[in-house]
C-alpha positions in Angstrom: 38.8 67.0 -64.0 42.0 68.4 -65.6 41.1 71.1 -68.0 44.5 72.4 -69.0 48.2 71.3 -68.9 50.9 73.9 -69.3 54.4 72.6 -69.9 58.0 73.3 -71.1 60.2 70.4 -72.3 63.9 71.2 -72.0 65.4 74.5 -70.9 68.3 76.0 -68.9 68.2 78.8 -66.3 71.2 80.5 -64.9 71.5 82.5 -61.6 74.3 84.9 -60.8 75.8 85.1 -57.3 73.7 86.9 -54.6 70.3 85.6 -55.9 67.7 84.0 -53.6 64.1 83.8 -52.4 64.1 84.0 -48.6 62.3 85.9 -45.8 63.6 85.9 -42.2 62.8 88.2 -39.2 63.2 90.9 -38.4 63.4 92.4 -41.9 65.2 90.2 -44.5 63.0 89.8 -47.5 64.5 88.9 -50.9 62.9 87.6 -54.0 65.6 87.9 -56.7 66.0 84.4 -58.1 65.6 83.8 -61.9 62.5 81.9 -62.8 60.6 80.6 -65.8 56.9 80.5 -65.2 53.7 79.3 -66.8 50.9 81.9 -67.1 49.3 82.9 -63.8 45.9 81.5 -62.9 43.6 81.3 -59.9 44.8 79.2 -57.0 41.4 77.6 -57.0 42.3 76.0 -60.4 45.6 74.5 -59.4 46.0 70.7 -59.4 49.7 69.8 -59.6 53.2 70.9 -60.7 56.2 68.6 -61.5 59.7 69.3 -62.7 63.0 67.4 -63.3 66.4 69.2 -63.1 70.1 68.7 -62.8 73.2 70.8 -62.1 76.8 70.8 -60.8 76.2 72.1 -57.3 79.2 73.7 -55.6 78.3 76.7 -53.5 76.6 76.8 -50.1 72.8 77.3 -50.7 72.9 76.6 -54.5 69.3 75.7 -55.2 66.8 74.8 -58.0 63.3 73.4 -58.3 59.8 74.6 -58.3 58.4 77.9 -56.9 54.8 78.6 -56.3 54.1 82.3 -55.7 50.7 83.3 -54.2 49.6 86.9 -54.9 46.4 88.2 -53.1 43.6 89.9 -55.0 42.9 91.9 -51.8 46.4 93.2 -51.3 47.7 90.8 -48.6 51.4 90.2 -48.5 52.9 87.8 -51.1 53.4 84.1 -50.0 55.4 81.4 -51.6 56.6 77.8 -51.5 59.8 76.6 -53.1 60.9 73.0 -53.3 63.7 71.1 -55.0 67.4 70.7 -54.1 69.6 72.9 -52.0 73.3 72.4 -51.6 74.0 72.7 -47.9 77.2 72.0 -46.0 78.7 70.2 -49.0 75.7 67.8 -49.4 72.8 67.9 -51.9 69.6 68.2 -49.8 66.0 67.8 -50.8 64.6 71.1 -49.6 61.2 72.7 -49.1 60.7 76.3 -47.9 57.2 77.5 -47.1 56.6 81.2 -46.6 53.3 82.5 -45.1 54.5 85.3 -42.9 58.1 84.2 -42.6 60.0 81.4 -44.3 60.6 78.0 -42.7 62.9 75.4 -44.2 63.1 71.7 -44.1 65.8 69.5 -45.7 66.6 65.8 -46.1 69.8 64.3 -47.7 69.2 63.4 -51.3 71.4 60.3 -50.8 68.7 58.9 -48.5 66.4 58.7 -51.6 68.9 57.3 -54.0 72.0 58.2 -55.9 70.8 60.2 -58.9 72.1 63.2 -60.9 68.7 64.5 -61.8 65.9 65.3 -59.3 62.2 65.3 -59.8 59.8 67.1 -57.4 56.0 67.2 -57.4 53.5 69.5 -55.7 49.9 68.3 -55.6 46.7 69.6 -54.2 45.2 67.1 -51.8 42.0 66.7 -49.9 41.3 64.3 -47.1 38.6 64.1 -44.4 40.4 66.9 -42.4 40.6 69.4 -45.3 42.7 70.8 -48.1 46.5 71.1 -48.4 49.4 70.9 -50.8 51.7 67.9 -50.6 55.3 68.1 -51.7 56.9 64.9 -53.0 60.3 63.6 -54.3 59.6 61.4 -57.3 61.8 58.3 -57.6 63.1 57.1 -60.9 60.4 54.4 -61.0 57.7 57.1 -60.5 56.9 56.3 -56.9 56.3 59.4 -54.7 58.2 60.0 -51.4 56.3 62.5 -49.2 58.5 65.5 -48.1 56.1 68.0 -46.6 52.4 68.9 -46.2 51.6 72.6 -46.4 48.2 73.5 -44.9 48.2 77.3 -44.8 47.6 77.6 -48.5 43.8 77.0 -48.2 43.5 78.6 -44.7 41.9 81.9 -45.6 38.3 83.0 -45.3 37.5 81.4 -48.6 39.3 78.0 -48.6 38.7 77.6 -52.3 41.7 79.8 -53.1 39.8 82.0 -55.5 41.1 85.1 -53.7 44.7 84.3 -54.7 46.5 84.2 -58.0 49.1 81.5 -58.4 52.3 81.6 -60.5 54.1 78.3 -60.9 57.7 78.4 -62.1 61.1 76.8 -62.3 63.6 78.5 -60.0 67.4 78.7 -59.7 69.3 80.7 -57.1 72.9 81.1 -56.0 72.8 83.0 -52.7 76.5 83.0 -52.1 77.8 86.6 -52.6 81.4 85.3 -53.0 80.7 82.8 -55.9 82.8 83.6 -59.0 80.4 82.2 -61.6 76.7 81.7 -62.3 74.8 78.5 -61.4 73.4 76.8 -64.5 70.6 74.3 -64.1 69.1 72.1 -66.8 65.3 71.5 -66.5 63.0 69.1 -68.3 59.4 67.8 -68.1 58.0 70.9 -66.4 54.3 70.3 -66.2 51.6 72.2 -64.4 48.0 70.9 -64.3 44.9 73.1 -63.7 41.3 72.3 -63.2 
């Protein structure tokens, strides 16, 4: 059962040039993107997070969406998942990056899902006969969900409940380009996080 819902209605976040969340071997590790987060809770209480956003994308790797940040109670290295839109090679792409030890990235052209200025993404805890995971979805204007990615490592530690990890869920905006002349401004709405 859902015991609490945390939400923000309408807000704007801006990211200056040279901001990102990315981790790539052998040693690149940056977590400098502006975020607006709901209060941190135990991963074991997480149910879902959803957000809608829009912007004028122009620079390579401009990005916005949701970020889930996992901080260990036992001192293990921070992990994270970010999902939303990333502007790549001149095209808006639905993007999900999952970082356990290092980041991995998947993209799909937004145009394949419809021509829309605003984007809605959803991350949901899921359980099937094989176990627990987080599912990442693009949400169509009619509310139907298009699966983008299943992330299984989230519940893969010794205690699969997630009680050994704190989870911070936030809106994220980043402009990784060092040469950009201005900030990226993103308008967000309907940011809802549901907890058990």
